[in-house]
C-alpha positions as CSV (number, residue, x, y, z in Angstrom):
1,M,103.3,49.2,95.9
2,A,104.0,52.8,95.0
3,A,101.3,55.3,95.5
4,I,100.8,58.4,93.4
5,E,100.1,61.5,95.7
6,S,99.2,64.8,94.6
7,L,98.6,68.1,96.6
8,G,95.0,68.9,96.5
9,I,93.4,65.5,95.8
10,G,90.9,65.0,98.6
11,S,91.7,68.3,100.4
12,D,89.6,70.6,98.2
13,L,92.7,72.5,97.1
14,L,93.5,72.9,93.5
15,T,97.1,72.3,92.9
16,S,97.5,74.7,89.9
17,D,95.8,77.4,91.9
18,L,98.2,76.8,94.9
19,V,101.3,76.8,92.7
20,E,100.1,79.9,91.0
21,S,99.6,81.7,94.3
22,I,103.0,80.7,95.5
23,I,104.6,81.9,92.2
24,N,102.7,85.1,92.3
25,A,103.7,85.7,95.9
26,D,107.5,85.1,95.1
27,K,107.1,87.4,92.0
28,A,105.5,90.1,94.0
29,A,108.3,90.0,96.7
30,G,110.8,90.3,93.8
31,E,109.1,93.1,92.2
32,L,108.8,94.9,95.5
33,R,112.6,94.5,96.1
34,L,113.4,95.8,92.7
35,N,111.0,98.8,93.0
36,T,112.5,99.7,96.4
37,Q,116.1,99.6,94.8
38,Q,114.9,101.8,91.9
39,E,113.3,104.3,94.3
40,I,116.8,104.5,96.2
41,I,118.6,104.9,93.0
42,D,116.3,107.6,91.8
43,A,116.6,109.5,95.1
44,K,120.3,109.3,94.9
45,I,120.3,110.6,91.2
46,S,118.0,113.5,92.5
47,A,120.2,114.3,95.4
48,Y,123.3,114.3,93.1
49,G,121.5,116.8,90.7
50,E,120.6,119.0,93.5
51,I,124.1,119.1,94.8
52,Q,125.4,119.9,91.4
53,S,122.8,122.8,91.1
54,K,123.7,124.1,94.5
55,L,127.5,124.1,93.8
56,Y,126.9,125.9,90.5
57,D,124.9,128.5,92.3
58,F,127.7,128.7,94.9
59,S,130.3,129.1,92.3
60,E,128.3,131.8,90.6
61,A,127.9,133.6,93.8
62,I,131.7,133.5,94.5
63,V,132.3,134.9,90.9
64,A,129.9,137.8,91.6
65,L,131.6,138.5,94.9
66,S,135.1,138.5,93.4
67,D,134.2,141.0,90.9
């Protein structure tokens, strides 16, 4: 005879709470990964802007020296 088994029955765990906790943990891990990637991208963009600014200042200094 087939038996119907369900997580939580007789174990004082609510199945929906357990599933929700697992989903939330997985979602948090994904969000952390995306946030970390976004921070890396933002840092690279910022560094690129700084390099452009320094190169512009350097080129202005060269022009001033050549005059």
